[in-house]
N, C-alpha and C positions, 0 to 999 in steps of 0.2 A: 617443555615445547612439544616432544614428541604426542603427548598425551592429547593436547590442543590439535595437532595436527591430524590425529586419528579421528578424534570427534568430528572436527571439520568435514572430512573425508566421508564420515558417517553419515552426517546431516545431508550431506549434497546428495549422496546416493539415495536416503529417503525421498529428499525431494524431486529426485528424478523418478524413483519410481511413482511417485504421486502425480508428476506429468505425465508418464508414458501410460499409465492404467485408466486414463480418462477414456469417453466415448471416442469413436472414431472420428467425430466432427472435431472434438475438443483436446484430444490428447496429441503430445508431442515429446519429440526426443530433445531433452535438456542437455546442453553442453556447458563447460566451465572453461573461461580461460584462466589459467592457474599462473599465480608466480614463479619464479626459476625452481624453489625447493618444495613448491606445492603447499607452502604454509598458508597462503590467503589465495582468495579467488578475487581476481582484478573484474571479471565481469560474467554473468550469466546471459546465454543467448540461445534461441530455438535453432535446431539445426536445419539444413535443408531448404531455408527461406532467406532472402535479402530484401531490402525494401528501399524504394528511392521515390523521389518527387515525380510524379506521372509527367510533369513536363522535361523532365530529364532522361526519359526513358530511352528515347532513339539513341541518345549520348551512351548510355550505360550499355545497351546492346551493341552498338558498334566497338565498345571496349571487350565485349566478349568475342568481338571478331577477331580483334586483333591480338588476342590470348589463343585464338583458336579453339576455343570451347563452345560445344552447341548452345545455340541460345536457349533460354529457359522458356518455359511455360509462365505466362503472366497473367495475374488476375487483378481485378481493381480492389484496393484497400480503403479503408475510411479516410477523410479528412485531405483527399487528393493524393495519396500513397498509390504506388502499383509494387504488387507482390510478386517477387521472382521465386519460382517454385524450383528447388534443386535438389531433388532426392538423392541421398547417398552422400552427401557433400558436405564438408566442414563449412560453415557459412563464413566464420571467422577469417580462415585461412583465405578464403577466395573474396571476401570483402579486402583484405589487403593485397592481394594480387591486382585486383581492379582498381584500387586506390593508386597504386604504382603508373597505372596506366592511365587513369584519368587526370593525374595530377593533383589531386583532392581527396582526403578521405571521409569528407563530408558526404559526398555525392551520392554513395550507395552505402547501406550498413545492414548489419546483422539485424534480426529481430530480436531485441532485450529481452530479457526475461525479469520481473518483479518478482520478491518474495514478500511476503507478509512479515511486517515489522514486530513481531512478538520476539520475547528475550528466551531466546534458545541458543545453539552454537553457531550457524550462520549468523544469527542473531544472537550473540553468545549469553550463555548462562543458564538460567533455570527454564524449567518446563512448567504447566500448570500445577498446582498442588489444592487437595481439598480445602475448602474453606466453608464457613456456616454465615457469612453475611451477618448482617443486611448491607445492601450496598448504601452508602451515604448518598446524600442529595441534598440540594440546594432547595428552598422552598420555591413554588411556582413564582414565577415573574409575573407582575402585574403591568398591563399597557395595552395601547392598540395594538401593536404591531403582529403580524401572522405570518413568519416566515416559513419556506417550504427547506427543506434540506435532503441532500441524497447521501446515502451511505455507501461507498463503492469498496465493496469486500467481497466475502464469501456468501452472502447471501443471509436469510432469518430463517431461524428455526423455531414454528410457534410452539413446540413441545417443551423446549427449553425456557422459552417465555413465560410460559404458565407453572412449569416446576419452580423457576425462582421466584413467583409470586410478586415480581416488580411490576406495580400497576401502571407504570409510566410507557410501558410498550403498548400502550392505547393509542400512541401517537403516531404508529406505523402504518399507515394506510394503504401502503402499497409496497409489494415486497417480492423478490424472487427466491424460491426456497433453496437453503444451505443443504444441499443433497450429499454432501461429502461426508457426514460427520460419523458414522459407524462402519465397521467393515460389515460386508454384506452378510446376513442372517446372525449376527453377535451383537452382544452390546460392548463390543471393543471400540474406543473412541479415537479416530483415528489423528493424526498431528495435524494441527490447525483448526480441527472440528470445532463448530461454534464460533468461530474468530469474530465474523459478521455480527451476531448477535450480542456479542462480548461488547464490542465496539460501540454498536448503536446504544446499549445502556451506559455505557460511560457518556456519551452525547446528551441523552436524555435526562441524565443525573443532574446537569448543569443547565440544560435549556428548558427543564420544565415539559410537561405533555399536553397540557389544556392549549396552548398557543401556536404550536408548531404542526406541521406535518412532515412525516419523515417516510421516504422510499430507500429500500435496501437492495443495492444491485449483487449480483452472484458471479461476478467475472473471476475472481480469486480463488479458483479450485483447486483444493489440495495444498494450499500455502503460496501458490506460484501463476503467474499469468504472463504472458507475453505482450509486449507493448501495444501492438497492434488491438488486440482483444480489448486492454482497458481503456486505451482512447476511444474506441468506439462506443462503450459505455459512458464515458466522459461527454462524448459528443451528443449523446442520448438525452442527457439530464440536463446539459447544459442548454440545448436547443428547446428542452421542455421549459426552461424558464426558473429553474430552481435557484434559490439564494445563496445557499451555501453547499459547499460540496466538501465530504470528508474523505480522504483517501489515506489507507493504511497499508502502504505496500509502496516498494521503491527499488531503484536500480543504481549499478554503477555503470557508466558507458566507456566506452574506448576511450583511452587516453586522449584527452586534447578534443574531444567531441561531447556533443550532447545528443540525447535519442531524438531521432527524426521523427517518428510519431509523434512526440510531444511538442516537438518545434514548431511541425504542421497543425496540430490542433492548436496552439494557440493563434496562429496566424491566420487559419480558416475560421475558426470559431470562438474560441473565448474573446479575442479581441473584439468581435463584434456584438459581446454581451459583456458590456463593462459594468454590469450589476451584479455579476455572480462573482462570489468569491471562492478561492479552493484552496482548501488547507490540507497539508499532507505531514506524513511521519518522515521525522529527520534520520533516521536509521540508528541501527544499535550494534554499532561497529567500534564504537569508541574513537573513532578519527575526523578530521576537519575535511577530508576529501569530499567534495560536493557529491551530494546524493540526489537522484531525480525523480520525481519532478519536484522534490521539496525546496532543491537548491535555486530553481527559477526564480528571478526577480517578481514574477506574477502570482507566485505560490506563497502561501503563508507558511512556511516550515516550522515543525514542533519538535524540539527536543524534552527528554524527560528527566525530572528531578527524583531525589530519593523520595521515600514515601513520606516524611516529613517536610520535604519542600526546602530544606537550608542548603543542599548541595546538588550539583548536576551529578545525576547516575553515572556510574565510570564506565558504563557500556553505550551511553547515549553518545551519538554522533554531536558536534559542536563546529562552531565557527562562525564567520562574518556572516553566512548566508542562513545561519538558523534565526529566527525572528523573536521565538518564545520558549520558555521552558516552563513546565509544569509537571506536578507527579505522575509519574508512570510505573512506579515500582511496586509491587506486590499489591495491587489494585483489586479490590473485591468484584468480580464480575459474574454474570450468569453462567452457567457452564452444563454441559450434557451429564446426564447420570450413567455410569457404566464403568467399565475397566479401562485405563490407560496405561500404558506401556511405554517407559522412558527409554531414551536412547542408551542408557548405560545399563539396561537389561531387567531394571527392577520394575514396579508396577504400582499403581494405587487404584482405589474403588473409590468414585464419586458417587455419593447418593444423597445429597442436600441441594443440588443444583446451582451449587457456586462453586468458584476456585478462586485462589490468588495467582493472578497471571502480571506478567511486567512486560514493558516495551514501549517504545515509543507510537507504538499503534494505540495504546491505551493514554496517550497522552495528546495525540492530534485531537480526537474527536471531543475531549473537554474544551479545547481552545475553538472547535467549530461550534459547538454547544454555547460558548460564551459570547461568541460573536451573534449568534441567533438570540439569545438572551437581551442582549443590547438592543437589539433591533425592536425586539417587544416594548421593552422597557421605556425605549426613546423616540420610537416610531421613526426608526432611519434605514437608510438602505444598508446592504451589507457591506460596502466599502468603507461608507461612514462608521457603522459598527466595530469593522476591522480597526480602523483607525484609534477608534475609543481604546478597544481592548489592547492595542499594542502600546497606547500611552501608559495604560494601565501597569502594562508589563514592565515597561522602562521606570515606572516609580518605584516598583517592586524590586527592582535589580538590585543583586549584589556583586560585589567585586569577584567574586570566584563562582558566580551563576551566570550572570549576563541578566537579559530580559527574564523576570519571573513572574507567573502568574500561581497563587496558592491561595486555593477557595474552598 
């Protein structure tokens, strides 16, 4: 137990360092709400910011007056949100004080932080290990459908794509570069480096490349992103008309609440684009506690099976809100070449452009790819294709796994 506690603290510090060392515009101070004995993190959040619906702003500012706290600087956020800037302030503590005055903890909220759902320690257990491929693929689907897909992740690294020799990356027609892969001036691979490229390969291994167009976004910098930033990316791709969105990140929110940015994203954007399907990783904490955005009814939540597909991976989240499970353990993915330092102070050298990597991050894009594949084969919309895929998962279910897709 003590060893697990120490590793969790180490992983949190690594993620906090990643968040703080970004550019001036994108860096932030990461904080955690710990349980009483600091053996688990209840949720992550960004210091110095609170968010509320712009329609509630006057009410929130009046609550500041009642607490005799100076009113904050306010800026416009995405999807109809107001962002309250409060330097040198613990956002979670202030949100609780405001909730007492307002009588409702849902009105104003911290800016929660999502972390990449790879299989590590906050997302428990193994880190990437060298592998020699090849990447298993399904054959190219045949049919008239032509879906567009967005992968919301750490961006895309053309050098990794080239070194892997994975030809299906030809379907990536638009991308933001993954610019957080190496320690500057070295070949030392940062934690989470290449994550978006790996997730994209998992998707394309199922969807094929000849009939799809893929865009890769880079909001998940250094393994973490605040909810405002990811919702801004989601708004962009959904308004552009993509069919399927694959999200390899998630968060826990304050007890009894849902993340306000995602609530507003659905009301202001996604509900007006009913032909777009969102798929998200269910999380790697081995719990049935709802994990967002996966746990929303309007998201297809994907958990992970063991490599053979016969059992749920012990670290995969589960529960009524998980729609399907597919293998996510020790998946073969493209990976940067260089040296990787593990959290236990050992290291490995990657030289063949591949790794074995685990997590619901590598299960979610499989389901997104399968939805795209059914769109191609059946010439149907994304929601209809999603329904077909979930029917297939129900047929493949086992009593100890739940809805299961093994392909």
